[in-house]
N, C-alpha and C positions, 0 to 999 in steps of 0.2 A: 387584490388578485385579479388576474385576467381570465375572463370566461369566454369560451368559444363553443359554438354548437355546430357539429358536423362540418368541420373545415374541409375544403377540397384539397386534394393531394398537392396541387401546385402551390399551396400556401404552407405546406409542412416545413420546407427548409427554413422559412422565417420563424416558425413556431419553435423549432428545436434549438434556436440560437440561445446560448447562455447570455446572461446579463453582461454587458461590457463594463468591467470594473475600471475604476479610475487608475490609470497607470502612472505611478510616480517615477521620476527619473532616479532610479536606485542603483543603476550600474556603477556609477562613480563611487557611491557610498559603499557598495559591496567590495569593490576593488580596494578602497581605502581601508576597510576593516581587515581584509586579507593581508594587506601590506603591514598594518599595525601589528597583527598577530604574528606575522612572519618575523618582524623585527624585534618585538618586545615580549612575545610568548605569554607566560602566565600573568605578567604585570599588565599586559593589555587586557586580558580577560577580566582581571579584578577591576580595572578601571571601567570596562564596559558594563560589568555588573552594576556598578554605582550609577553610571550614566543612563542605561536603558531600563534597569529593573529597580533602581533606587535601593540596591542591596549592598551593604557594606560587608565584604568578605576578605579575610586575611589570606585565604588559600582557596584554590578551586577544587581541591581533592576532598571528596566525602570520606570521612574516616570510618573505620570498622566500628567504633563506638557509636557513631551516628546511625549506622545501619542497624546495629543491634538494638539501640534504643527505640528505633522506629516501630519495632514489633510490639512495643508496649503502648504505642500511641494510637493504635487502631483497634477497633472492636473485634471480639472473637467471631462475630457474625460476618464481618467483612473479610477477615482472614480465611474463614471457611469458604466463603463465596469465591475468593480469589483462588483458593486451592482447587475447588471443583471446576472452575473455568479452566485453570491450567491443565487439569487432567483431561478434559474434553479436547482442548486445543492440541495437547500432546498426542492423544489417540488419533485424531484426524490427520495430523501432519506426519506421524509415524507411518501411517498407511501409504504415504507418498514415496517411501524409500523403494527404489527399483531393484529388481534382481538383475544381475549381470547375465546377458544373453550373448553367447558367442555364436557368430553366424559364419558358416563356410560359404563364401560368395562364389568361389571357384574351387575345384578340388585342390587342396593344399594351401588355400588362402583363407585365413580365419581373421575376422574383424569383430571387435566389440567396443563397448563404451563403459567407462567407470566414472563415478562421481568423486570429486575432491572438494572439500569445504573451502570457501573463501576464508583465509586464515585470520584476517583481522577485519572486523565489521564494526561500524559505528551506528548507534541508535540515538535518534533525537526524539525527545519526549517534551511536548509543550507544557508549560506551567499555566500561567494566566488564569482565566476564569474557570477553566475546566482541566485540572491536572489529569492527563490521560494515562492513569496507571494500567488501564486495560490494554493500551498499545504496547506497554512493556511486555505483557504476556504474548501478544500477537507477533512480536518481533524477536524477543529473546528465546522463546520456546523453540521455534524452528531453527534459530541460529545454533542453539545448543544441540538439538537433535542432529543437525547437519555436521557437527563436529568442529565448528569455528573455534580456533584456539584463543582468540581474544574477542570479547564482546564489550565494547566501550559504550557507556551511556552518558549523554549530556542532557541536562535539563536546567532551566533557570531557577535560581533561588528566590524565596520571597524576601520581603524587605528586612526581615531579621537574619537573612543569610541561610535559611533552612530550606531543605527539600521536603516536599510533601511526603509524609511517612508511608502512604500507600504505594507510592512510586518506589521508595527504598525497599519496602517489604517484597513487592513483586519482583524487583530486580534481584534480590537475594535468593529467592526460591527458584528463580529461572536461570541462574548460572551466569549472571552478568559479572564480568571480572573486575571492572573499575567504573566508578561513577564520579562525575564531575559537575560542579556548580557553575554552569555557563549556559546561556541560552542564545537564541537568535542567530543571526548570521555569523557572529563570532564563534559560536559553538561549532558550526559547520567548518569554519576556517581552521579551528584548532584540530579537528579530526582529519582535515585534509592535509595540513602542513605539519602537524605535531608541535608540541611545546615542551617545556621542561617536564611537565606533568602528564599532559594528554598525549597518548600515543597516536601516531599517524595510522590511519586505517586504509583499507583497500576498497571498501564499499560503504555507502551511507544510506540509512533507512530512516523513515519517519516523516510525519506530517509537520506542518508549521505555517506561519503567515507568509505574506508575499516576500518578506526579506529572507526568510529561511528557504523558500522555494528558489528565489534568485541566487542565493548562496550555493544551494545544491547544484544548480545549473553551472555556476561559475567553477565549482569544485572539479567538474569534468575536464576543465582545461589543464588540471594537474594530474590527470590520469586516474582520478578516483571515480569509481562507478556510483550510480545512485539507483534506488529501487524503481522509480517511475516518475513521469511528470505528475505534478500535483495541481490541485485546484480546490475550490469550495465543495463541501459535501452536497450530495443530491440523492433524491429518491424519486422513482416513478411507480405509481400504484395503478394497476389495472383492475377494475371491479365490474361485476355483472349484477344481475338482479338479486342474487343470493348473498352478496357481500353485506357485511355489517358496517353501516356508516360510521359508528363510533370507533370501530377498530381502524378503519381507513383514516379517519381524522387523526387518531393518535399516532399512527405511523408517519403521516405527513408532518405532524408537529415534532416528532422525534428528530427529524432532520432539520426542520426549520429553526429549532432552538440552537443549533450549532453556531449560527451567526447570520448576520443580515445579508451576506453574500451567498448563503446556501440557497438551493433551489429545489422546489418540490413540484411534481407534475401529477395530476390526477386524471385518469382516463376511465370513462365508464360508458356502457351502452344503455343504462337505465336512468331515466330522468328523476325518479323518486330517490334512488341512491345518490344521485348527483346532488340534488338539493339538500338532502338530509346530511350528507357528508360536509357540505359547506356550513350548514347550521351547527353541526357538532364541533367543527373547528372553532367557530365563534364562541361556543360555550367553554370548550376545553382550554383555549389559549389564555383565558382570563385567570386561570389558576396556576399558570406556569411562572416560576420565579424569573425565567428568562424570556418573558412574553414580549418585551420590547424588541429583542433580537428576532424572535419568531415572527412577529408582525411585519418587521422590515423585510424578512425573507419572503413572506406571503405576498407582499406587494409585487414582487418580481416573478411570481409563480403562476402556473397555468392550470386551469380546470376545463377539461375538454370532453364534450359528448361525442361519442363515436358510433358508427353504424353497426360495427361487429367487433368481437374480441380479436378476430384475425387481423382486422384493420388496426386495432389498438397495438397489437404486438408488432406489426409492421412499422407503426409510428415509433414505438419504443426502440426498435432496431436502428432507426435513423438517429434517434436521440442518443442512444448508447449510454444508459444511465449507470452510475456507480452501483446503486441498489435498485433492483426490480422486484416488486411484489405482485405476484399473480393471485390476487384475492378473488379467485373465480372457481366455479364448479367445474369439475372434470379438467383440472389443470394439467393432468398428464398429456392430454391431447395437444396442448400448446407448447410443451417443453421443446420438441424438435424445431419449432419455429423460432425460438430465441437464438439470435446470432450474436448480439452485442450487449453485454451486461457484465458488470463486475461480479455481482453475486445475486442469486435469485432466491426468493422466498415464496413458498407455495402454500396456498390455502389461507383460510381466515385466521388461523392460529399461529402462523409462522411470522411473528413480528420481526421487524428489522433489528430491533434491540437484541434479539437472541444471537444474531450473527456478530453484533458489535461486542458482545461480552462473553458468551459462554457455550454456544452450541458446538463450537469446535472449528468452524471455518474461519478464515482470516479476515479481519476487517480493514486491512490496509489494501485499498482498492483503487483502480484507475478512475479518475473523474474527468470532467470537461471533455467528454466524448472519446477519451483515450481507451475506453473499453472496446473500441473498434479494432485496436491493434496491440493492446497490452492486457496481461493477466494481472490478477491480484497477487500479493505476496504469498509465496508457498515455500515448501522445503527447497524447491529448485532455485529460488531466489538467492539462497545462501551457498550454492555449490557451483562449481565449474564442471563441465562434462568433457572428459579427455578420451579420445579414441585411441585404440590400440590395433595393431595388425601383426600377424605372423605369417610369413611365406616360407614354406618348405622348399627344398630343391625342386620337387615336383610341381609345387605351386607356381614358382617363377617360370618353369618350363611351360606350364599351361597358359600363363598370362603374359609372358615376356613379349611375344610377337605383337600383341595388341598395344603394349606400352611403347615399344620401339616405333611402330607405325605412327602413333599419335604424337610422340615427341618429335619425330622427324618432320611431320607435317607442320608443327609449330615452330620449327627451326631451332629447337633446343637439343642440340646433338650431345651435350654432356648428360642430359637426362637419358637419352637413348643409350649412351655408352655405359651408364650405371647398370643397365640391364644386360647389354651385349657382353660386357667383360665378364659378368658372372656366368653367362651361358657358355662362353668360350673357355673360360679357365676353371670351370667347376671340376673338382677332383672326381 
C-alpha cells in the first residue's frame, strides 16, 4: 500500500489517478465476436461457451424446468435474504416514480413530461468467481417497476452447462422474462444483434470484465444504449478520531476482495486511527478466502493523513469514488460538501455491504471518476422522458409573435409560416 502524510494540494491530481491497467488489443477480437454472432447466431454462442468457459451446452436457452429446480438448490435462509433485499430495493425505487406536473408557461400554453419504459432491456450478470445474483435484483427490480416489456438476462454457464441457482431464483422473483447461457462479449453481441433465441434489446445493463466493457462500448455503434461506462470497483473511506479502525478496515477489504484491479482509499485526520486501521487490515485479510486478490488490490491503494475532514472531502470530490464512506462524527455537516460520489454511506454502522445487497439503494454505480458526470442506476435508467405540449387558440395568439420573430431571425420562414397561417386562417 502507498502511505502519504499531509500531501500538498498540488500533488493531489497525481494521487487521485487510478492504476493504469494493461490494455490489451481487444478491439479486433470484439469486432470478430460480433461478426461471428451476427453470422452464426446461437451456434456461435454455443461454440464460445466451450471456447471461453469450457462449458458444453446444446442450447443457450434456460428452460422453465431449470428455473423451477433452482429454487430447491438454495437454502431457505438465502431465499429469505433475497426476498428481503428485493422488498427494500423495490421500496426505494418505487419512491422514484414521478408525478406528472402540467405547467402553464404562457396563458393557454401547457407543457408536461411523462415517463415511458424502455421496452426491451438486457441484463448481463457475470459468473466467474463471484456469481452476482445481487446484481439481478439491482437491475431487474427497477426494470420491472419501470414497466419494461422484455427483461433479457445473459450469464455464463459453469463447466457442466448450468447457471448458478441463486441467479435463476433471483431472476424468477424479479420478473426476468428470458434467461440465456452465454457470457462475455458474445452475450453483449447477442443482445445487441439478436439471434434465433436471444432477442435484440434497446439498452444493456450490468458489470463485467474488460471484454464485456469493450463489447458494451462497441454495441453503441448499433444504436443500443448502455447503462454507464464501467471500471474496477472502488471505495474511499474518510475517518476521524471517533471512527472504529476495525470497521474501516473491513469496509476497505470488502472492495479490495473484488479483484486485484479494485482500488481502496483511506483518508483520516487522526494518526492513531490511521495506524490502527492499517494494522486491522493486516489481521483481517489473512482470514479472507480471496486474500490474494485483496492483497493485490492493496498494493495499488492509498492511505493518506489529512489536516481536516473538510480537506478530505475536497480530495474525495476530486477522486469521485464509486463508494464514499463518511465514518465521521457529525456527518450531516459534511453532506452538502459532497459533490462527486456514486453512493454515500454515513457513520460507523453504514457499511458499504449494506448498499451492495439489501438497504435499498442501487449498487450499479459509476466508477473510474465517472461519478463526476454520471449517476448510478435508478428507475430513471429504464425509462425515456417524453415531453408534451398543448396550445389553445388563445395560447398561440399569446406566443405566436415571439415564435414568428425568432423563426424569421434564423431564416426559417416555414417555421414562421406554421404560426402565421394559423393566426390568419383561424375560424
